[in-house]
C-alpha positions in Angstrom: 7.8 -30.0 19.0 8.4 -27.7 16.1 6.1 -24.8 16.7 3.8 -23.8 14.0 5.6 -20.5 13.4 8.5 -22.2 11.7 7.0 -24.7 9.6 4.2 -22.5 8.6 5.4 -18.9 8.8 2.4 -17.1 6.9 -0.6 -19.1 7.5 -3.1 -17.0 5.3 -0.5 -17.1 2.4 -0.6 -20.8 2.7 -4.2 -21.3 2.8 -4.3 -18.8 -0.4 -1.6 -20.8 -2.1 -3.8 -24.1 -1.4 -7.0 -22.4 -2.6 -5.3 -21.0 -5.9 -3.9 -24.4 -6.4 -6.9 -26.3 -6.2 -9.0 -23.5 -8.5 -6.2 -23.9 -11.1 -6.4 -27.5 -11.1 -10.0 -27.7 -11.6 -10.2 -30.0 -9.0 -10.5 -31.4 -5.4 -9.4 -34.7 -5.5 -7.2 -36.0 -2.7 -4.0 -35.9 -4.8 -4.5 -32.1 -5.8 -5.4 -31.5 -1.7 -1.8 -33.2 -0.8 0.3 -31.4 -3.7 -1.1 -28.0 -2.9 -0.7 -28.4 0.8 3.0 -29.3 0.3 3.3 -26.2 -2.1 1.2 -24.1 0.4 3.9 -25.2 3.3 7.1 -25.3 1.1 6.5 -21.7 -0.9 6.3 -19.6 1.8 9.4 -21.3 3.8 11.4 -21.4 0.7 10.5 -17.2 0.2 11.0 -16.4 3.8 14.3 -14.9 3.6 13.2 -12.5 1.0 10.2 -11.1 3.0 10.9 -8.0 5.0 9.6 -7.7 8.7 6.1 -7.3 9.1 4.9 -4.1 10.4 3.6 -4.1 14.0 0.2 -2.2 13.7 0.4 -0.1 17.3 -3.1 1.7 17.1 -5.4 -0.2 14.8 -8.7 2.3 15.4 -6.4 4.7 13.7 -5.8 2.6 10.9 -9.6 1.8 10.3 -10.1 5.9 10.6 -6.9 6.2 8.0 -8.9 3.8 5.2 -12.0 5.6 5.6 -10.6 8.7 5.0 -8.5 7.5 2.2 -11.4 5.9 0.5 -13.7 9.3 0.8 -10.7 11.1 -0.4 -10.4 8.6 -3.5 -14.6 9.6 -4.0 -13.7 13.2 -3.8 -10.7 13.7 -5.9 -12.4 11.7 -8.3 -15.1 14.0 -8.8 -12.3 17.0 -8.8 -10.3 15.2 -11.6 -13.5 15.0 -13.5 -14.5 18.5 -13.3 -10.4 19.4 -14.5 -11.1 17.6 -17.2 -14.5 18.5 -18.5 -13.7 22.0 -18.0 -13.7 23.7 -21.3 -11.0 26.3 -20.1 -8.6 23.6 -19.2 -7.4 25.4 -16.2 -4.8 22.4 -14.8 -1.7 23.3 -13.3 0.4 19.8 -13.5 3.9 19.7 -11.3 6.1 17.3 -9.6 6.7 18.0 -6.1 9.5 16.7 -4.0 7.9 15.5 -0.7 10.2 15.4 2.1 9.3 12.3 4.1 9.5 11.8 7.9 8.9 8.3 7.9 11.8 5.8 8.1 10.2 2.1 8.0 9.8 0.9 4.0 6.1 -0.4 4.8 5.2 2.6 6.2 6.6 4.6 3.0 5.0 2.1 0.7 1.5 2.8 2.4 1.8 6.1 1.9 3.4 6.0 -1.9 0.3 3.9 -2.6 -1.9 6.1 -1.2 -1.1 8.9 -2.9 -1.2 6.9 -6.2 -4.8 5.5 -5.7 -6.1 9.0 -5.3 -6.9 10.5 -8.4 -4.6 13.6 -9.7 -1.5 12.3 -7.9 0.9 9.5 -8.7 4.5 8.6 -6.8 6.8 8.8 -9.5 9.9 8.1 -7.5 11.4 7.2 -4.1 15.1 8.9 -3.4 17.8 6.0 -2.7 18.4 7.8 0.6 14.6 7.0 1.4 14.6 10.8 2.4 12.5 12.1 -0.4 9.4 11.1 -2.6 8.6 12.4 -6.1 5.1 13.2 -6.6 3.3 14.3 -10.0 0.2 16.1 -9.3 -2.5 17.2 -11.9 -3.6 20.4 -10.3 -1.0 22.6 -7.8 -1.9 25.9 -7.0 0.8 25.8 -4.0 3.4 23.3 -3.5 4.1 23.7 0.0 -0.1 23.6 0.5 0.3 20.2 -1.5 3.4 18.9 0.9 1.5 20.0 4.4 -2.1 18.8 3.2 0.1 14.9 2.5 1.8 15.3 5.8 -1.5 15.9 7.9 -4.0 13.7 5.7 -1.9 10.7 5.5 1.9 10.8 6.9 1.4 11.7 10.3 -1.4 9.2 10.6 1.1 6.3 9.1 3.5 7.6 11.7 1.2 7.0 14.5 -0.1 3.6 13.2 3.0 2.1 12.3 6.1 3.9 13.8 5.4 5.2 17.2 
């Protein structure tokens, strides 16, 4: 017997594809279920060679803590950016910062870059080809080294513990 992981490598993706197919067709007829089911199995099989290895979450509780920290940081950063924008004196000090990465896995680096971009006031602008430096644009930077240290402690170190330890 063929194990399900061979013909259904990503069951959640397959289910999502089936649901999207049915929604797009505006029909739940048996023919649409069959066609959607075939597509939900075939598309992940065809796309499988292009997927990167899925990360292993080493510390799930730490991941929950990380997500809550990022959500809190997003709210706080929104307030800080609002204050900067509404300040009539216009005291913004924008800067590009080259952030030295200690993360090695592509997935972890992507999560870090996405976290930086989701937090208002900062944007991940470029990842060097060697994967060792992330270029970040920040709206208000007083001390570049303090920003680097803050990103390392708040985001990068926890990601290393969650995905790479």
